[in-house]
Residue, then its C-alpha position, 0 to 999 in steps of 0.5 A: m499499499f505504501s510506497k518505499k518512499c513512505k516507509a523511508h520517511l517513517d524510517d526517518v521520523n522514527m515513526t510507525r505509520w499510526e504514530h505518522f497518522k496521529f502527529a499529523f491528526g494533532f497538526i491538523v487539529e492545531l492548524k484548524k484553530a489557528e485558522l479560527a482564529l485568524l479569522l477572528h482577528m481578520f474581523a476583530p483585531r483586538y482578539c487572538e492578538t499573537y495566537a496563530s503566529d505562536k501557535i505555527k512557532s510552537l508546531a514549527a518546533k516540535i516538528n524540529e525537534q521530531h527531525k532531531d531524533 
């Protein structure tokens, strides 16, 4: 079902398919929350001033940490 490149990626990040699925799905959830915060901020700038940028920085750090392992 998965190609050799998919298997190589899973090996590179040291995850099983299920672990990778959960990790990626968690990112979807967090990015959707950031998206909603940006939508709110777009109409009412006093709300969620730094939520999305803080979330993106946090997710980037999480990715960088994962690739160090």
